Every structure is written in C-alpha cells, then in structure tokens.
C-alpha positions in Angstrom: 86.8 113.2 100.3 89.0 110.2 100.2 90.7 108.0 97.6 89.6 104.7 96.2 91.8 102.4 98.4 91.1 104.6 101.7 87.5 104.2 100.3 87.3 100.4 100.3 89.4 100.3 103.3 86.4 102.3 105.1 84.1 99.7 103.7 85.9 97.0 105.1 86.0 98.4 108.0 81.7 99.0 108.5 81.8 95.2 107.2 83.5 93.7 110.1 81.7 96.0 112.4 78.1 96.4 110.9 77.6 93.2 107.9 79.4 90.3 109.9 82.7 90.2 108.2 84.6 87.8 110.2 87.7 87.0 107.9 90.0 89.3 106.1 92.7 88.0 104.7 95.3 87.6 102.3 99.5 88.0 101.2 100.7 91.4 103.2 96.9 91.8 103.9 97.4 91.8 108.2 99.7 93.7 110.1 102.5 95.7 109.6 101.7 95.8 106.1 97.9 96.5 105.6 98.2 95.6 102.0 100.4 96.4 99.4 98.3 99.2 98.4 96.9 99.6 101.8 93.4 98.6 101.8 93.7 97.1 105.2 95.3 98.8 107.4 94.0 98.7 110.8 91.1 96.5 110.2 90.7 94.0 113.4 89.7 90.6 111.6 92.6 91.5 109.0 95.5 88.4 108.9 98.4 87.4 107.0 98.8 84.0 105.0 101.4 82.3 103.1 102.3 83.2 99.6 99.4 81.0 98.2 96.3 81.8 96.2 95.3 78.5 96.0 95.5 78.4 99.8 93.7 81.8 99.7 90.9 80.9 98.0 90.1 77.3 99.4 90.2 78.7 102.7 87.6 81.3 102.0 85.6 78.8 100.6 85.3 76.6 103.7 85.0 79.6 105.9 81.8 80.6 103.9 80.9 76.9 103.9 81.2 76.8 107.1 78.9 80.1 108.1 82.0 82.7 108.1 82.0 85.9 106.3 85.3 86.4 104.5 86.7 88.8 102.4 90.1 86.9 100.7 92.3 89.2 98.4 94.5 87.9 95.9 97.5 90.6 95.7 96.9 91.4 92.2 94.9 89.6 89.6 98.2 88.4 87.7 97.7 85.4 90.2 94.3 84.5 90.3 94.6 82.6 87.0 95.9 79.2 89.0 92.6 79.1 91.2 90.2 78.9 88.2 89.4 75.7 89.3 88.4 76.8 92.7 86.7 79.8 91.7 84.5 77.4 89.7 83.5 75.4 92.8 82.4 78.7 94.7 80.6 79.7 91.8 78.9 76.3 91.1 78.1 74.9 94.7 74.4 76.6 95.2 73.7 75.2 91.9 75.1 71.7 92.0 73.8 71.4 95.6 70.2 72.1 94.4 70.4 75.2 96.7 71.2 73.7 100.3 74.6 75.3 99.9 75.8 79.0 99.3 79.2 80.3 99.4 78.9 84.2 101.0 82.4 85.2 100.2 84.2 88.2 98.7 87.2 88.1 96.9 89.4 91.2 96.1 92.3 92.1 93.4 94.1 94.9 92.3 93.6 94.9 88.2 95.2 96.6 84.9 97.4 98.6 84.0 98.8 102.1 84.7 101.2 101.8 87.5 104.2 100.2 85.1 103.4 97.2 86.2 104.9 94.8 83.3 104.0 91.6 82.7 103.5 90.2 86.0 101.2 93.2 88.1 99.6 94.4 84.8 97.1 91.7 83.5 93.6 92.2 83.5 90.7 89.7 84.8 87.4 91.0 83.5 87.1 88.2 80.8 88.2 85.2 82.4 86.0 86.1 85.2 82.9 86.6 83.2 82.9 83.1 82.1 83.0 81.7 85.6 78.8 81.1 86.2 78.0 81.7 89.7 79.7 84.6 90.5 78.9 88.9 90.8 81.5 90.8 89.3 81.7 94.8 90.2 84.8 96.8 89.1 84.3 100.9 90.7 85.9 103.9 89.1 85.0 106.5 91.7 85.7 106.4 94.9 82.0 106.6 96.2 81.3 103.3 93.7 83.8 101.4 95.7 82.6 102.3 98.9 79.0 101.1 97.8 79.7 98.4 96.1 81.7 96.6 98.3 79.5 96.9 101.0 76.2 95.5 98.6 79.4 92.6 97.9 80.0 91.7 101.4 76.1 91.8 102.2 75.2 89.4 99.3 74.5 85.5 99.7 76.6 84.7 96.6 80.1 84.7 95.7 81.3 88.4 94.4 84.5 89.4 92.8 85.4 92.7 93.8 87.7 94.1 90.8 89.8 97.0 91.9 91.2 99.3 89.0 95.3 100.1 90.5 95.4 102.9 88.3 92.3 104.8 90.4 93.2 103.7 93.7 95.1 106.9 94.7 92.3 108.8 92.5 90.4 111.5 94.7 86.4 111.4 94.8 85.1 114.6 93.3 83.2 117.4 95.9 80.1 116.2 96.8 80.8 112.1 95.8 81.9 111.8 99.6 81.8 108.8 101.5 78.5 109.1 104.2 79.9 110.2 107.4 83.6 110.5 106.3 85.3 114.2 106.5 85.0 116.2 103.8 88.9 117.0 104.4 91.3 114.9 102.9 94.3 115.9 105.2 92.1 115.3 108.1 90.2 111.7 106.8 94.1 110.6 106.3 95.3 111.4 109.8 92.5 109.5 110.9 92.6 105.9 109.0 96.7 106.0 106.9 99.3 104.5 109.4 102.0 106.0 110.1 105.2 105.6 108.2 107.9 103.6 110.4 106.9 101.7 113.8 103.0 101.3 113.8 102.7 98.6 116.7 100.7 101.4 118.7 98.5 102.8 115.6 95.1 102.3 116.0 93.3 103.8 113.1 90.2 106.2 114.2 87.4 105.8 112.4 84.9 108.2 111.4 81.3 107.4 112.3 80.7 105.9 108.9 77.0 105.1 107.4 76.3 102.5 105.4 75.6 103.2 101.9 74.7 100.3 98.7 75.0 100.6 95.5 72.9 98.0 94.0 75.3 95.0 92.0 73.8 94.9 88.2 72.8 98.6 88.0 75.2 101.0 85.6 75.3 104.6 86.2 75.4 107.2 83.4 78.6 109.1 83.8 77.9 111.3 81.1 74.5 112.0 79.1 75.1 112.0 75.8 73.0 111.6 72.0 75.7 111.0 69.2 77.9 107.9 70.6 77.3 105.4 73.6 80.6 104.3 75.5 80.2 101.6 77.3 82.8 100.8 79.7 84.1 100.3 83.5 86.5 100.8 85.8 89.9 102.8 84.6 88.5 103.8 81.4 85.9 105.5 82.3 87.5 109.2 83.5 89.5 108.3 80.3 86.3 108.4 78.3 84.9 111.1 80.3 88.0 113.3 79.0 87.9 112.1 75.9 83.8 113.3 75.4 84.8 116.5 76.7 87.2 116.8 74.0 85.1 115.7 71.3 81.8 118.2 72.7 83.7 121.2 71.1 83.7 119.5 67.6 79.9 118.8 68.3 79.8 115.2 69.4 78.0 114.2 72.1 79.0 111.2 74.0 77.0 109.4 76.7 79.3 107.3 79.1 78.1 104.0 80.2 79.5 103.4 83.7 78.5 99.7 83.9 80.0 99.1 87.6 78.3 95.7 87.6 80.2 92.9 84.7 77.5 90.0 85.9 74.7 91.2 86.1 75.3 93.7 84.0 72.4 96.7 83.4 71.0 95.7 79.8 68.1 98.1 80.1 70.9 100.8 80.6 72.2 99.6 77.5 69.0 99.4 75.6 67.7 103.0 76.6 71.5 104.5 75.5 72.0 102.5 72.5 68.3 103.6 71.1 68.9 107.2 71.9 72.8 107.2 69.9 72.2 104.8 67.7 76.2 104.0 67.9 78.1 101.8 70.3 81.6 101.9 71.8 82.6 99.0 74.4 85.9 100.0 75.4 87.9 97.4 78.2 91.6 96.8 78.9 91.5 93.6 78.5 93.1 91.8 75.3 91.1 92.0 72.6 90.1 88.3 71.3 86.9 86.4 73.6 86.9 89.9 75.4 83.8 91.1 77.4 83.0 93.8 75.1 82.5 90.9 72.8 79.6 89.6 74.3 78.1 92.8 75.0 78.4 93.8 70.9 77.2 89.9 70.3 74.0 90.7 71.9 73.5 94.2 71.2 73.8 93.2 67.7 71.0 90.2 67.9 68.7 92.4 69.9 69.1 95.6 68.7 70.5 95.1 64.7 67.8 97.6 63.5 68.4 100.4 66.1 72.1 100.5 64.7 73.1 103.9 62.3 76.8 102.3 62.7 79.0 98.5 63.1 79.4 98.4 67.0 83.2 98.7 68.0 85.2 97.3 70.6 88.7 99.0 71.9 90.4 96.8 74.2 94.2 95.3 75.0 96.2 94.2 72.4 96.1 90.2 72.3 99.8 89.9 73.5 100.8 87.8 76.3 102.0 90.8 78.7 102.6 94.1 78.8 105.7 95.5 78.9 107.5 98.0 81.4 108.6 100.9 79.6 105.8 103.5 79.3 105.5 103.6 75.5 105.0 99.6 75.2 102.5 100.0 78.4 100.7 103.1 76.5 100.4 100.5 73.3 99.1 97.9 75.0 95.7 99.1 76.4 93.2 102.1 75.2 94.7 105.1 76.2 92.2 109.1 76.1 93.5 109.6 72.3 92.6 106.1 71.1 89.0 106.5 72.7 88.6 109.8 71.4 89.7 108.7 67.7 87.5 105.5 67.9 84.3 107.7 68.9 85.0 110.4 66.4 85.1 107.5 63.8 81.3 106.2 65.0 79.7 109.5 64.8 81.2 109.9 61.5 79.7 106.9 60.1 76.8 107.4 57.7 74.1 104.7 57.5 
C-alpha cells in the first residue's frame, strides 16, 4: 500500500533502471531533499537545478533533442506560466520538422489547491496545458494510476505533462490497487524507500522488485457506474465526486463518475457511452471557469450529442479570481468542494426534459 508520491517515486526508479531515463532534475529534486514533496528521494539520476523554470524546460528540450530521456520537474505549476513559449516549442518541434525531430521528455508539476498554499502555490494548469498543441497531458487520482500513467509517459516518444494533484500526494491506495511488486504493508514500504529525517548522507533506498505497469494515455476509468448523471472529472475532484455520488445514492440518484485520467488525448468514446446512458453531464475541475477545459468538453458534447441530452450540461469549476487565499474559508470558496458537487449533481438529476 503506497501513497501517490511514493508511487511516483517508484515509477521514476523503474524509469531510470528499465526505461532509459537519463536525467531527473528540477529545483531541490536531487539530494539531500529529494523534491519538496519527496518524489525523487534516492533516485540515482536526480540532480538539482538553479531556481530557473525556463532553464529547466530549456535543458529538458536540449537533452531530449540530444537523444537523452529527461524527466523535468517544475516545483509548483504556478511557476510554469513563464515557460509557455518553451513548452510550445517542445510541443511543435515534431510537427514543424516534418517528423524529423521529436522531443521525448516528461514534465512533472504539482497542481491545484488543497494544501493551503495560498496565491503562489495553488494554481491549476490543466486548461493552460490543453491549449499547447503537441503535448500529451495526464493527471492521476490514485497511486496506482500515478504509477502506470508515469511509466506510460516515460515510454512515450512525445512530450508529456504529468500533472500531480498535490492534495492527493499523501493519499494511500485502496486494498487491491497496490503497485505491482511493492509490499502491501505501508510501514514496510516506508522503511524501504522513505529517507530518514536528519542526516541522509549514508542512506540509500531498498527498492522492492517493482513490475512494469502501463496505463494507456487517453483511456478513461469508470470510477463509479451509474445511470442518472455523468460526472466528468479528474485529479483531486475524483474522490470528492465519489463521496457526493455515494451520498446521493441514498436519495435515489445513481451517479456515474468518469475519471478522465488523460486530458489530451481524452477518451471521447467513454464520454459518449456515458452521456448516452445518463443523458445528463456535469464537468468538474479546479481551474478557473472562464476558458476552462470543461467548457471544451461541454461544447463538443452539445455539438455531437445534443439530442441525447435531457438537461443542459453543467460546469463546476474554480472561481475566476486572480488567486486562492490562505484562509480555509477563502480556499474552499474558490474551488469545488464535495457539497457543491453534490448540489450540482442533484440539480441536473431533477431537471425535467
């Protein structure tokens, strides 16, 4: 049983030992810290960069073009916005070179609210990421999905953004959803791969015999089957949507929760099948509501599935404000919470065609 951040660390270990990862780098990624969330502790190819996000992305592009396989981390997605032009170059190189040059790299970055990070550590990046053609974009909601999606991202010949919902990084997987090869006892796993507090100069991890697991990029997961309303979501909002769905089940509202897992390419077939079954759809994510990725999904649903709908599609997203406040009440009012998701589902279910 592992946490999401442990799953990410184990995937990176598999990447550098079996999949050819040559460099894992970013601010505080190397020793002694091993990442601000401990995602890179004990990795042999991890090294520290200056506090320079543009330098990190530029270095990743250069390494990838030189035949290496880098995994670069932007410590918080809030600081990725000043790299947009470089991310566009990474995304368009294969196209602009007529297929002669590809940029096989992974960019990891923590996203979203939920840890009281205030204005500089709570932004979302999913809508911005989907506006940059040429990238594949994934965001897990479980440790097992984090492990399998990251291995798929590393193996993919295209640039891939791996968005980590920071509110879920310490959440443990459920029984039966273990990382293949990792011990089922979370205390045993921690003793093997978690660095001790204090002096770490002599510490090395004792990696379990991990097995490869590849979750296809572009394949959604039905987190909960239902017939009344479809919820399209990902990342932190998946577990909240599941809680809301279970509470509404007692009221006779049977909610289907689709964990997209991949924002580009996304699983249109899974969306179509679910909307045709429930005839009602709610998109839930944390990014600000104007020019939101959920708006794109709603636009396509309306264009292609209009006559399947029994209620207008609904978006529940972050408030369109410049940032998220530090106080609990300000943060909770800024992004979707379980109660709001529950209310939005109930409103859709009650709508009569």
